DSSP file (Angstrom, degrees, kcal/mol; ACC not computed):
  #  RESIDUE AA STRUCTURE BP1 BP2  ACC     N-H-->O    O-->H-N    N-H-->O    O-->H-N    TCO  KAPPA ALPHA  PHI   PSI    X-CA   Y-CA   Z-CA
    1    1 A M              0   0    0      0, 0.0     2,-0.3     0, 0.0     0, 0.0   0.000 360.0 360.0 360.0 127.4    2.8   41.7  -12.4
    2    2 A Q        -     0   0    0      1,-0.0     2,-0.3     0, 0.0     0, 0.0  -0.630 360.0-126.3 -87.6 144.9    3.4   41.1   -8.7
    3    3 A K        -     0   0    0     -2,-0.3     2,-0.2     1,-0.1    -1,-0.0  -0.647  28.5-109.9 -84.9 146.3    6.5   39.2   -7.5
    4    4 A R        -     0   0    0     -2,-0.3     2,-0.5     1,-0.1    -1,-0.1  -0.497  29.3-121.9 -71.5 143.7    6.0   36.3   -5.2
    5    5 A K        +     0   0    0     -2,-0.2     2,-0.3     2,-0.0    -1,-0.1  -0.762  36.1 179.0 -86.3 130.0    7.0   36.7   -1.6
    6    6 A T        -     0   0    0     -2,-0.5     3,-0.1     4,-0.0     0, 0.0  -0.929  37.0-108.8-127.2 154.8    9.7   34.3   -0.5
    7    7 A T    >>  -     0   0    0     -2,-0.3     4,-2.0     1,-0.2     3,-0.6  -0.750  28.6-150.6 -81.0 114.4   11.5   33.8    2.7
    8    8 A P  T 34 S+     0   0    0      0, 0.0    -1,-0.2     0, 0.0    -3,-0.0   0.841  91.8  48.0 -60.5 -35.9   15.0   35.0    1.9
    9    9 A S  T 3> S+     0   0    0      1,-0.2     4,-0.7     2,-0.1    -2,-0.0   0.779 113.4  47.5 -77.7 -24.3   16.7   32.7    4.5
   10   10 A L  H <> S+     0   0    0     -3,-0.6     4,-2.7     2,-0.1     5,-0.2   0.840 101.2  63.1 -84.9 -35.1   14.8   29.6    3.4
   11   11 A L  H  X S+     0   0    0     -4,-2.0     4,-2.6     1,-0.2     5,-0.2   0.922 103.8  45.5 -61.8 -48.4   15.2   29.8   -0.3
   12   12 A P  H  > S+     0   0    0      0, 0.0     4,-2.6     0, 0.0    -1,-0.2   0.897 114.0  51.1 -62.4 -36.8   19.1   29.5   -0.5
   13   13 A L  H  X S+     0   0    0     -4,-0.7     4,-2.7     2,-0.2     5,-0.2   0.936 111.1  47.8 -62.4 -46.2   18.9   26.6    2.0
   14   14 A L  H  X S+     0   0    0     -4,-2.7     4,-2.5     1,-0.2     5,-0.2   0.935 113.4  46.9 -60.8 -47.9   16.3   24.8   -0.1
   15   15 A L  H  X S+     0   0    0     -4,-2.6     4,-2.1     1,-0.2    -1,-0.2   0.910 113.3  48.6 -62.6 -42.8   18.3   25.3   -3.3
   16   16 A T  H  X S+     0   0    0     -4,-2.6     4,-2.6    -5,-0.2     5,-0.3   0.928 113.1  47.2 -62.6 -45.4   21.5   24.2   -1.7
   17   17 A L  H  X S+     0   0    0     -4,-2.7     4,-2.1     1,-0.2    -2,-0.2   0.887 112.0  49.9 -65.2 -39.0   19.9   21.1   -0.3
   18   18 A L  H  < S+     0   0    0     -4,-2.5     5,-0.2    -5,-0.2    -1,-0.2   0.873 114.6  44.4 -67.9 -35.8   18.1   20.2   -3.5
   19   19 A I  H  < S+     0   0    0     -4,-2.1    -2,-0.2    -5,-0.2    -1,-0.2   0.911 122.0  36.2 -73.6 -42.7   21.4   20.5   -5.5
   20   20 A L  H  < S+     0   0    0     -4,-2.6    -2,-0.2    -5,-0.2    -3,-0.2   0.697  96.0  93.7 -87.3 -20.6   23.6   18.6   -3.0
   21   21 A S  S  < S-     0   0    0     -4,-2.1     2,-1.6    -5,-0.3    -4,-0.0  -0.526  74.2-132.0 -80.1 139.4   21.2   16.0   -1.8
   22   22 A P        +     0   0    0      0, 0.0     2,-0.5     0, 0.0    -1,-0.1  -0.330  46.6 158.4 -85.5  56.8   21.2   12.6   -3.6
   23   23 A I        -     0   0    0     -2,-1.6     2,-0.6    -5,-0.2    34,-0.0  -0.681  27.7-171.0 -84.1 128.2   17.4   12.4   -4.0
   24   24 A K        -     0   0    0     -2,-0.5     2,-0.2    32,-0.0    -1,-0.1  -0.711  26.5-171.5-110.9  75.6   16.2   10.1   -6.7
   25   25 A A        -     0   0    0     -2,-0.6     2,-0.5    94,-0.1    94,-0.1  -0.428  17.9-158.4 -79.6 141.9   12.7   11.3   -6.5
   26   26 A K        -     0   0    0     -2,-0.2    94,-0.5    92,-0.1     2,-0.3  -0.969  21.2-129.0-112.8 132.8    9.8    9.7   -8.2
   27   27 A A        -     0   0    0     -2,-0.5    92,-0.2    92,-0.2    91,-0.1  -0.615  16.9-140.4 -83.3 138.4    6.7   11.8   -8.7
   28   28 A T        -     0   0    0     -2,-0.3     3,-0.1    90,-0.3    -1,-0.0  -0.414  33.2 -95.5 -87.4 172.9    3.4   10.4   -7.7
   29   29 A Q  S    S+     0   0    0      1,-0.2     2,-0.3    -2,-0.1    -1,-0.1   0.876 101.9   6.6 -59.4 -41.3    0.2   11.0   -9.7
   30   30 A E  S    S-     0   0    0     88,-0.0    -1,-0.2     0, 0.0    88,-0.1  -0.999  79.3-105.1-148.8 147.1   -1.0   14.0   -7.8
   31   31 A A        -     0   0    0     -2,-0.3     2,-0.3    86,-0.1    86,-0.2  -0.341  37.3-125.1 -68.3 149.5    0.3   16.2   -5.0
   32   32 A Q        -     0   0    0     84,-1.9     2,-0.4    83,-0.2    -1,-0.1  -0.658  15.9-146.4 -96.4 154.6   -1.2   15.8   -1.5
   33   33 A V        +     0   0    0     -2,-0.3     2,-0.3    84,-0.0    84,-0.0  -0.980  16.8 177.9-124.0 129.3   -2.8   18.5    0.5
   34   34 A L        -     0   0    0     -2,-0.4     2,-0.0     2,-0.0    82,-0.0  -0.929  32.6-110.7-123.1 151.6   -2.6   18.8    4.3
   35   35 A C     >  -     0   0    0     -2,-0.3     4,-2.6     1,-0.1     5,-0.2  -0.323  41.0-100.2 -71.4 167.5   -4.1   21.5    6.5
   36   36 A E  H  > S+     0   0    0      1,-0.2     4,-2.3     2,-0.2     5,-0.2   0.876 123.0  52.3 -59.2 -40.3   -1.5   23.8    8.2
   37   37 A R  H  > S+     0   0    0      2,-0.2     4,-2.2     1,-0.2    -1,-0.2   0.910 111.6  46.2 -63.4 -42.9   -1.9   21.9   11.5
   38   38 A E  H  > S+     0   0    0      2,-0.2     4,-2.7     1,-0.2    -2,-0.2   0.898 111.7  51.2 -67.1 -40.6   -1.2   18.5    9.8
   39   39 A Q  H  X S+     0   0    0     -4,-2.6     4,-2.3     2,-0.2    -2,-0.2   0.888 110.3  49.7 -64.7 -38.2    1.7   19.9    7.9
   40   40 A T  H  X S+     0   0    0     -4,-2.3     4,-2.6    -5,-0.2    -2,-0.2   0.915 111.2  49.1 -65.3 -43.4    3.2   21.3   11.1
   41   41 A L  H  X S+     0   0    0     -4,-2.2     4,-2.4     2,-0.2    -2,-0.2   0.922 112.0  48.1 -62.0 -44.6    2.8   17.9   12.9
   42   42 A L  H  X S+     0   0    0     -4,-2.7     4,-2.4     2,-0.2    -2,-0.2   0.906 111.8  50.3 -63.0 -42.1    4.4   16.1    9.9
   43   43 A T  H  X S+     0   0    0     -4,-2.3     4,-2.7     1,-0.2    -2,-0.2   0.923 111.5  47.8 -61.8 -45.5    7.3   18.6    9.9
   44   44 A R  H  X S+     0   0    0     -4,-2.6     4,-2.7     2,-0.2     5,-0.2   0.894 111.1  51.2 -63.8 -40.2    7.8   18.1   13.7
   45   45 A A  H  X S+     0   0    0     -4,-2.4     4,-2.2     2,-0.2     5,-0.2   0.929 113.2  44.5 -63.4 -44.9    7.7   14.3   13.4
   46   46 A V  H  X S+     0   0    0     -4,-2.4     4,-2.2     2,-0.2    -2,-0.2   0.932 115.8  47.1 -64.4 -46.4   10.3   14.3   10.6
   47   47 A A  H  < S+     0   0    0     -4,-2.7    -2,-0.2     1,-0.2    -1,-0.2   0.895 116.5  43.7 -63.5 -40.9   12.6   16.9   12.4
   48   48 A A  H  < S+     0   0    0     -4,-2.7    -1,-0.2    -5,-0.2    -2,-0.2   0.839 114.8  48.3 -75.3 -33.3   12.4   15.0   15.7
   49   49 A E  H  < S+     0   0    0     -4,-2.2    -2,-0.2    -5,-0.2    -1,-0.2   0.887 132.5  10.1 -77.2 -39.1   12.8   11.5   14.2
   50   50 A C  S >< S+     0   0    0     -4,-2.2     3,-1.1    -5,-0.2    -1,-0.2  -0.475  70.4 158.9-141.1  67.9   15.8   12.2   12.1
   51   51 A P  T 3  S+     0   0    0      0, 0.0    -1,-0.1     0, 0.0    -3,-0.1   0.791  80.3  39.2 -65.2 -30.4   17.2   15.7   12.9
   52   52 A A  T 3  S+     0   0    0     -5,-0.0    -5,-0.1     2,-0.0    -2,-0.0   0.353  93.9 112.6-101.5   6.0   20.7   15.1   11.5
   53   53 A A  S <  S-     0   0    0     -3,-1.1    -3,-0.1     1,-0.1    93,-0.0  -0.280  72.6 -95.4 -78.9 163.8   19.7   13.1    8.4
   54   54 A S     >  -     0   0    0      1,-0.1     4,-2.4    91,-0.0     5,-0.2  -0.191  35.6-105.4 -69.6 166.5   20.0   14.2    4.8
   55   55 A L  H  > S+     0   0    0      1,-0.2     4,-2.8     2,-0.2     5,-0.2   0.857 121.6  57.6 -61.5 -35.1   17.1   15.8    2.9
   56   56 A G  H  > S+     0   0    0      2,-0.2     4,-2.1     1,-0.2    -1,-0.2   0.910 108.0  45.0 -62.3 -43.6   16.6   12.5    1.1
   57   57 A V  H  > S+     0   0    0      2,-0.2     4,-2.4     1,-0.2    -2,-0.2   0.924 114.6  48.5 -66.2 -44.6   16.1   10.6    4.3
   58   58 A Q  H  X S+     0   0    0     -4,-2.4     4,-2.4     1,-0.2    -2,-0.2   0.900 112.0  48.7 -65.1 -39.8   13.8   13.2    5.7
   59   59 A T  H  X S+     0   0    0     -4,-2.8     4,-2.6     2,-0.2    -1,-0.2   0.906 110.7  52.1 -64.6 -40.5   11.8   13.3    2.4
   60   60 A S  H  X S+     0   0    0     -4,-2.1     4,-2.4    -5,-0.2    -2,-0.2   0.901 109.9  48.3 -62.0 -41.7   11.6    9.5    2.5
   61   61 A L  H  X S+     0   0    0     -4,-2.4     4,-2.4     2,-0.2    -2,-0.2   0.935 111.8  49.0 -64.9 -45.4   10.2    9.6    6.1
   62   62 A A  H  X S+     0   0    0     -4,-2.4     4,-2.1     1,-0.2    -2,-0.2   0.926 114.2  46.1 -59.3 -44.6    7.6   12.2    5.2
   63   63 A Q  H  X S+     0   0    0     -4,-2.6     4,-2.6     2,-0.2    -1,-0.2   0.864 109.2  54.9 -68.7 -35.7    6.5   10.2    2.2
   64   64 A T  H  X S+     0   0    0     -4,-2.4     4,-2.2     2,-0.2    -1,-0.2   0.919 108.9  48.5 -61.8 -43.3    6.4    7.0    4.2
   65   65 A I  H  X S+     0   0    0     -4,-2.4     4,-2.0     2,-0.2    -2,-0.2   0.914 112.1  49.1 -61.8 -42.8    4.1    8.6    6.7
   66   66 A L  H  X S+     0   0    0     -4,-2.1     4,-2.6     1,-0.2    -2,-0.2   0.882 109.6  51.6 -65.8 -37.9    1.9    9.9    3.8
   67   67 A H  H  X S+     0   0    0     -4,-2.6     4,-2.2    58,-0.2    -1,-0.2   0.893 108.4  51.9 -64.6 -38.9    1.8    6.4    2.2
   68   68 A R  H  X S+     0   0    0     -4,-2.2     4,-1.1     2,-0.2     6,-0.8   0.904 110.3  48.8 -63.1 -40.0    0.7    5.0    5.6
   69   69 A L  H >< S+     0   0    0     -4,-2.0     3,-0.6     1,-0.2    -2,-0.2   0.937 111.8  48.6 -63.8 -47.0   -2.1    7.6    5.7
   70   70 A E  H 3< S+     0   0    0     -4,-2.6    -2,-0.2     1,-0.2    -1,-0.2   0.856 105.7  58.6 -60.9 -36.5   -3.2    6.8    2.2
   71   71 A S  H 3< S-     0   0    0     -4,-2.2    -1,-0.2    -5,-0.2    -2,-0.2   0.803  91.4-146.1 -67.5 -28.4   -3.2    3.0    2.8
   72   72 A G  S << S+     0   0    0     -4,-1.1     3,-0.3    -3,-0.6    -3,-0.1   0.456  72.8 104.2  76.4  -0.9   -5.7    3.4    5.6
   73   73 A K  S    S+     0   0    0     -5,-0.4    -4,-0.1     1,-0.2     3,-0.1   0.601  79.3  44.0 -86.7 -12.4   -4.0    0.4    7.4
   74   74 A F  S    S-     0   0    0     -6,-0.8     2,-0.2     1,-0.5    -1,-0.2   0.286 126.0 -42.1-119.6   8.5   -2.2    2.6   10.1
   75   75 A G        -     0   0    0     -3,-0.3    -1,-0.5    -7,-0.2    -3,-0.2  -0.606  49.0-104.4 140.8 159.6   -4.9    5.0   11.1
   76   76 A E  S    S+     0   0    0     -2,-0.2     2,-0.3    -3,-0.1    -1,-0.1   0.598  98.8  25.5 -91.0 -11.6   -7.7    7.2    9.8
   77   77 A N  S  > S-     0   0    0     -3,-0.1     4,-2.1     1,-0.1     5,-0.2  -0.927  88.2 -97.8-145.1 171.2   -5.8   10.5   10.1
   78   78 A L  H  > S+     0   0    0     -2,-0.3     4,-2.7     1,-0.2     5,-0.2   0.867 119.1  55.0 -60.7 -39.6   -2.3   11.8   10.2
   79   79 A T  H  > S+     0   0    0      1,-0.2     4,-2.4     2,-0.2    -1,-0.2   0.929 109.0  47.9 -60.5 -45.6   -2.2   12.0   14.0
   80   80 A C  H  4 S+     0   0    0      1,-0.2    -1,-0.2     2,-0.2    -2,-0.2   0.909 112.3  49.8 -61.3 -42.1   -3.1    8.4   14.3
   81   81 A V  H >< S+     0   0    0     -4,-2.1     3,-1.1     1,-0.2    -2,-0.2   0.938 113.4  44.6 -63.4 -47.2   -0.5    7.4   11.7
   82   82 A I  H 3< S+     0   0    0     -4,-2.7     6,-0.4     1,-0.3    -1,-0.2   0.877 115.6  47.3 -66.3 -38.1    2.3    9.3   13.4
   83   83 A Y  T 3< S+     0   0    0     -4,-2.4    -1,-0.3    -5,-0.2    -2,-0.2   0.265  79.3 135.7 -90.9  13.1    1.4    8.1   16.9
   84   84 A T    X>  -     0   0    0     -3,-1.1     3,-1.7    -4,-0.2     4,-0.6  -0.387  69.3 -94.3 -58.5 134.8    1.1    4.4   15.9
   85   85 A A  T 34 S+     0   0    0      1,-0.3    -1,-0.1     2,-0.1    -2,-0.0  -0.222 102.6   2.3 -54.8 136.2    2.8    2.3   18.5
   86   86 A D  T 34 S+     0   0    0      2,-0.2    -1,-0.3    -3,-0.1     3,-0.1   0.640 101.5 105.6  63.0  19.2    6.4    1.4   17.7
   87   87 A F  T <4 S+     0   0    0     -3,-1.7     2,-0.5     1,-0.3    -2,-0.1   0.920  80.2  26.7 -90.4 -55.1    6.6    3.4   14.5
   88   88 A L    >X  -     0   0    0     -4,-0.6     4,-1.2    -6,-0.4     3,-0.8  -0.921  59.8-151.3-115.3 132.8    8.6    6.5   15.4
   89   89 A N  H 3> S+     0   0    0     -2,-0.5     4,-2.5     1,-0.2     6,-0.3   0.833  95.7  66.3 -65.8 -33.1   11.2    6.6   18.2
   90   90 A C  H 3> S+     0   0    0      1,-0.2     6,-1.7     2,-0.2     4,-0.7   0.737 100.3  51.6 -64.6 -21.3   10.6   10.4   18.7
   91   91 A I  H <4 S+     0   0    0     -3,-0.8    -1,-0.2     2,-0.2    -2,-0.2   0.911 110.4  46.9 -77.4 -45.8    7.1    9.5   19.9
   92   92 A K  H  < S+     0   0    0     -4,-1.2    -2,-0.2     1,-0.2    -3,-0.1   0.879 119.5  39.9 -62.7 -38.8    8.4    6.9   22.4
   93   93 A T  H  < S-     0   0    0     -4,-2.5    -1,-0.2     1,-0.0    -2,-0.2   0.633 106.5-123.6 -87.1 -14.3   11.0    9.3   23.8
   94   94 A G  S >< S+     0   0    0     -4,-0.7     3,-1.7    -5,-0.3     4,-0.4   0.513  70.3 132.8  83.5   4.7    8.9   12.4   23.7
   95   95 A R  G >   +     0   0    0     -5,-0.4     3,-1.1    -6,-0.3    -4,-0.2   0.759  59.5  70.5 -61.7 -24.4   11.4   14.2   21.5
   96   96 A I  G 3  S+     0   0    0     -6,-1.7    -1,-0.3     1,-0.2    -5,-0.1   0.771  97.8  50.8 -64.0 -24.0    8.5   15.3   19.2
   97   97 A T  G <  S+     0   0    0     -3,-1.7    -1,-0.2    -7,-0.3    -2,-0.2   0.564  91.6  98.8 -90.6  -9.1    7.4   17.7   21.9
   98   98 A L  S <  S-     0   0    0     -3,-1.1     2,-0.4    -4,-0.4    -4,-0.0  -0.358  86.2 -97.8 -77.7 157.5   10.8   19.3   22.5
   99   99 A D        -     0   0    0     -2,-0.1    -1,-0.1     1,-0.0    -2,-0.1  -0.629  44.4-158.6 -71.7 127.0   11.9   22.7   21.1
  100  100 A L        -     0   0    0     -2,-0.4     5,-0.1    -4,-0.1   -52,-0.1  -0.830  25.9 -93.9-109.3 147.7   13.9   21.9   18.0
  101  101 A P    >>  -     0   0    0      0, 0.0     4,-1.9     0, 0.0     3,-0.6  -0.269  33.9-121.0 -58.9 145.1   16.5   24.3   16.4
  102  102 A Q  H 3> S+     0   0    0      1,-0.2     4,-2.5     2,-0.2     5,-0.2   0.849 110.2  56.3 -57.7 -39.3   15.1   26.4   13.6
  103  103 A E  H 3> S+     0   0    0      1,-0.2     4,-1.9     2,-0.2    -1,-0.2   0.856 107.3  49.4 -66.1 -33.1   17.5   25.1   11.0
  104  104 A I  H <> S+     0   0    0     -3,-0.6     4,-2.2     2,-0.2    -1,-0.2   0.911 112.1  48.0 -69.8 -41.9   16.4   21.5   11.7
  105  105 A L  H  X S+     0   0    0     -4,-1.9     4,-2.3     2,-0.2    -2,-0.2   0.870 109.8  53.7 -65.3 -36.2   12.7   22.5   11.4
  106  106 A Q  H  X S+     0   0    0     -4,-2.5     4,-2.0     2,-0.2    -2,-0.2   0.920 109.8  46.0 -65.5 -43.5   13.5   24.4    8.1
  107  107 A Q  H  X S+     0   0    0     -4,-1.9     4,-2.3     2,-0.2    -2,-0.2   0.915 113.2  50.0 -65.7 -41.0   15.1   21.4    6.5
  108  108 A A  H  X S+     0   0    0     -4,-2.2     4,-2.6     1,-0.2    -2,-0.2   0.890 108.5  53.2 -63.5 -38.6   12.3   19.1    7.7
  109  109 A A  H  X S+     0   0    0     -4,-2.3     4,-2.3     2,-0.2    -1,-0.2   0.892 108.4  50.4 -62.9 -39.5    9.8   21.6    6.3
  110  110 A C  H  X S+     0   0    0     -4,-2.0     4,-2.3     2,-0.2    -2,-0.2   0.923 110.6  49.5 -61.7 -44.5   11.6   21.4    2.9
  111  111 A A  H  X S+     0   0    0     -4,-2.3     4,-2.5     1,-0.2    -2,-0.2   0.906 110.9  49.2 -61.9 -42.9   11.4   17.6    3.0
  112  112 A V  H  X S+     0   0    0     -4,-2.6     4,-2.9     2,-0.2    -1,-0.2   0.911 110.3  50.9 -63.9 -42.7    7.7   17.7    3.8
  113  113 A N  H  X S+     0   0    0     -4,-2.3     4,-1.4     2,-0.2    -2,-0.2   0.897 110.7  48.7 -62.9 -40.3    7.1   20.1    0.9
  114  114 A I  H  <>S+     0   0    0     -4,-2.3     5,-2.7     2,-0.2     4,-0.3   0.930 113.2  47.6 -64.1 -44.7    9.0   17.9   -1.5
  115  115 A A  H ><5S+     0   0    0     -4,-2.5     3,-1.4     1,-0.2    -2,-0.2   0.909 110.8  50.7 -63.1 -42.4    7.0   14.8   -0.2
  116  116 A L  H 3<5S+     0   0    0     -4,-2.9   -84,-1.9     1,-0.3    -1,-0.2   0.773 106.9  55.9 -67.1 -24.7    3.7   16.7   -0.6
  117  117 A S  T 3<5S-     0   0    0     -4,-1.4    -1,-0.3   -86,-0.2    -2,-0.2   0.490 131.0 -93.4 -84.4  -3.7    4.7   17.7   -4.1
  118  118 A G  T < 5S+     0   0    0     -3,-1.4   -90,-0.3    -4,-0.3     2,-0.3   0.375  73.5 148.8 110.3  -3.7    5.1   14.0   -5.0
  119  119 A G      < +     0   0    0     -5,-2.7    -1,-0.3    -6,-0.2   -92,-0.2  -0.484  16.0 171.6 -65.0 126.4    8.9   13.5   -4.3
  120  120 A D    >   +     0   0    0    -94,-0.5     3,-1.7    -2,-0.3   -94,-0.1  -0.594  17.6 165.4-142.2  76.1    9.3    9.9   -3.2
  121  121 A P  T 3  S+     0   0    0      0, 0.0    -1,-0.1     0, 0.0   -61,-0.1   0.797  81.6  59.7 -60.4 -26.6   12.9    8.6   -2.9
  122  122 A A  T 3  S-     0   0    0    -66,-0.1     3,-0.3    -3,-0.1    21,-0.1   0.422 103.4-132.4 -86.8   1.7   11.6    5.6   -0.9
  123  123 A D  S <  S-     0   0    0     -3,-1.7   -98,-0.0     1,-0.2    -3,-0.0   0.900  72.5 -34.3  53.3  55.3    9.4    4.4   -3.8
  124  124 A G  S    S+     0   0    0      1,-0.2    -1,-0.2     2,-0.0    27,-0.0   0.666  87.2 174.8  81.5  17.0    6.1    3.8   -1.9
  125  125 A A        -     0   0    0     -3,-0.3   -58,-0.2     1,-0.1    27,-0.2  -0.217  21.7-179.3 -60.4 145.1    7.6    2.6    1.4
  126  126 A L        +     0   0    0     25,-2.2     2,-0.3   -59,-0.1    26,-0.2   0.439  66.2  59.7-115.4 -10.6    5.3    1.8    4.3
  127  127 A Y  E     -A  151   0A   0     24,-2.3    24,-1.9     2,-0.0     2,-0.4  -0.892  59.2-170.4-127.7 154.1    7.9    0.8    6.8
  128  128 A F  E     -A  150   0A   0     -2,-0.3     2,-0.4    22,-0.2    22,-0.2  -1.000   6.1-175.3-146.2 134.0   10.9    2.6    8.3
  129  129 A A  E     -A  149   0A   0     20,-2.6    20,-3.1    -2,-0.4     5,-0.1  -1.000  11.2-175.9-132.0 135.5   13.8    1.5   10.4
  130  130 A S        -     0   0    0     -2,-0.4     3,-0.2    18,-0.2    18,-0.2  -0.735  45.1 -97.7-121.9 170.9   16.4    3.9   11.8
  131  131 A P  S    S+     0   0    0      0, 0.0    17,-0.1     0, 0.0    16,-0.1   0.812 128.2  39.0 -58.1 -28.1   19.6    3.5   13.8
  132  132 A E  S    S+     0   0    0      2,-0.0     2,-0.4     0, 0.0    -3,-0.0   0.661  98.8  90.2 -93.0 -19.2   17.6    4.3   16.9
  133  133 A N        -     0   0    0     -3,-0.2    -3,-0.0     1,-0.1   -45,-0.0  -0.649  59.0-159.3 -87.9 130.0   14.4    2.4   16.0
  134  134 A T        +     0   0    0     -2,-0.4    -1,-0.1    -5,-0.1    -5,-0.1   0.473  53.1 122.8 -86.5  -1.7   14.3   -1.2   17.1
  135  135 A M  S    S-     0   0    0    -48,-0.1    -5,-0.1    -7,-0.1    -2,-0.1  -0.337  73.2-105.9 -59.5 138.7   11.6   -2.1   14.5
  136  136 A S        -     0   0    0      1,-0.1    -1,-0.1    -7,-0.1    -8,-0.1  -0.393  41.8 -98.1 -68.0 144.6   12.8   -4.9   12.2
  137  137 A P        -     0   0    0      0, 0.0    -1,-0.1     0, 0.0    13,-0.1  -0.230  47.1 -94.0 -60.7 151.1   13.8   -3.8    8.7
  138  138 A P        -     0   0    0      0, 0.0    15,-0.2     0, 0.0     3,-0.2  -0.253  26.5-124.2 -64.6 155.7   11.3   -4.2    6.0
  139  139 A A  S    S+     0   0    0     13,-0.3     2,-0.6     1,-0.2    14,-0.2   0.873 103.2  41.4 -69.0 -37.9   11.4   -7.4    3.9
  140  140 A Y  E    S-B  152   0A   0     12,-2.8    12,-2.6     0, 0.0     2,-0.4  -0.917  83.7-150.5-115.9 105.2   11.6   -5.5    0.6
  141  141 A V  E     +B  151   0A   0     -2,-0.6    10,-0.3    10,-0.2     3,-0.1  -0.605  22.1 171.7 -81.1 127.8   14.0   -2.5    0.8
  142  142 A T  E     +     0   0A   0      8,-2.5     2,-0.3    -2,-0.4     9,-0.2   0.644  69.6  11.7-105.6 -22.3   13.2    0.4   -1.5
  143  143 A Y  E     -B  150   0A   0      7,-1.7     7,-2.8   -21,-0.1     2,-0.4  -0.963  59.1-178.3-159.0 137.6   15.7    3.0   -0.1
  144  144 A R  E     +B  149   0A   0     -2,-0.3     2,-0.3     5,-0.2     5,-0.2  -0.995  13.3 153.7-141.9 132.1   18.6    2.9    2.2
  145  145 A E  E >   -B  148   0A   0      3,-2.2     3,-2.5    -2,-0.4   -91,-0.0  -0.910  66.0 -13.1-159.9 131.8   20.9    5.8    3.4
  146  146 A D  T 3  S-     0   0    0      1,-0.3     3,-0.1    -2,-0.3   -92,-0.0   0.796 128.0 -47.1  51.1  38.5   23.0    6.5    6.4
  147  147 A G  T 3  S+     0   0    0      1,-0.3     2,-0.4   -17,-0.1    -1,-0.3   0.372 112.3 119.4  86.9  -5.8   21.6    3.6    8.5
  148  148 A Y  E <   - B   0 145A   0     -3,-2.5    -3,-2.2   -18,-0.2     2,-0.4  -0.787  44.8-165.8 -93.4 136.5   18.0    4.5    7.6
  149  149 A I  E     -AB 129 144A   0    -20,-3.1   -20,-2.6    -2,-0.4     2,-0.4  -0.986   7.2-175.6-128.3 131.7   16.0    1.8    5.8
  150  150 A F  E     +AB 128 143A   0     -7,-2.8    -8,-2.5    -2,-0.4    -7,-1.7  -0.942  24.7 115.5-123.4 146.0   12.7    2.2    4.0
  151  151 A G  E     -AB 127 141A   0    -24,-1.9   -24,-2.3    -2,-0.4   -25,-2.2  -0.975  48.2 -89.8-178.4-165.8   10.6   -0.5    2.4
  152  152 A K  E       B   0 140A   0    -12,-2.6   -12,-2.8    -2,-0.3   -13,-0.3  -0.794 360.0 360.0-126.7 165.7    7.6   -2.7    2.0
  153  153 A R              0   0    0     -2,-0.3    -1,-0.1   -14,-0.2   -12,-0.1   0.317 360.0 360.0-122.6 360.0    6.5   -6.0    3.4
């Protein structure tokens, strides 16, 4: 029997974040699959939009982006959804293109993996408002943490 290869520095971080983070995740019917390029783009968007946020907030943002993709109302592919006008502040400021610290990218990658596995603390949210984002908060709030608001309209 072969042992799985794991990244030693990422596994303790993931376990610590999962234990300490207040995620109240709801599993969706089936896990989503993205190609490597799409997963990298989603990770960069999450890391750039909320670099200092908790794993719960980052997972909620990743899942909100995935819900927007599934809905078909915000673009036909992940790139269109992420680059939708006035959705993410990191797009307007260009922060998504900057070099981000490895630890921030690692936490965002964990959040994306949780979201792709069905973790959904934001309970189906399609809208997102952050302390930096001027977008009006959603009418029906599904998740709120540290100034970040997720919800539906």
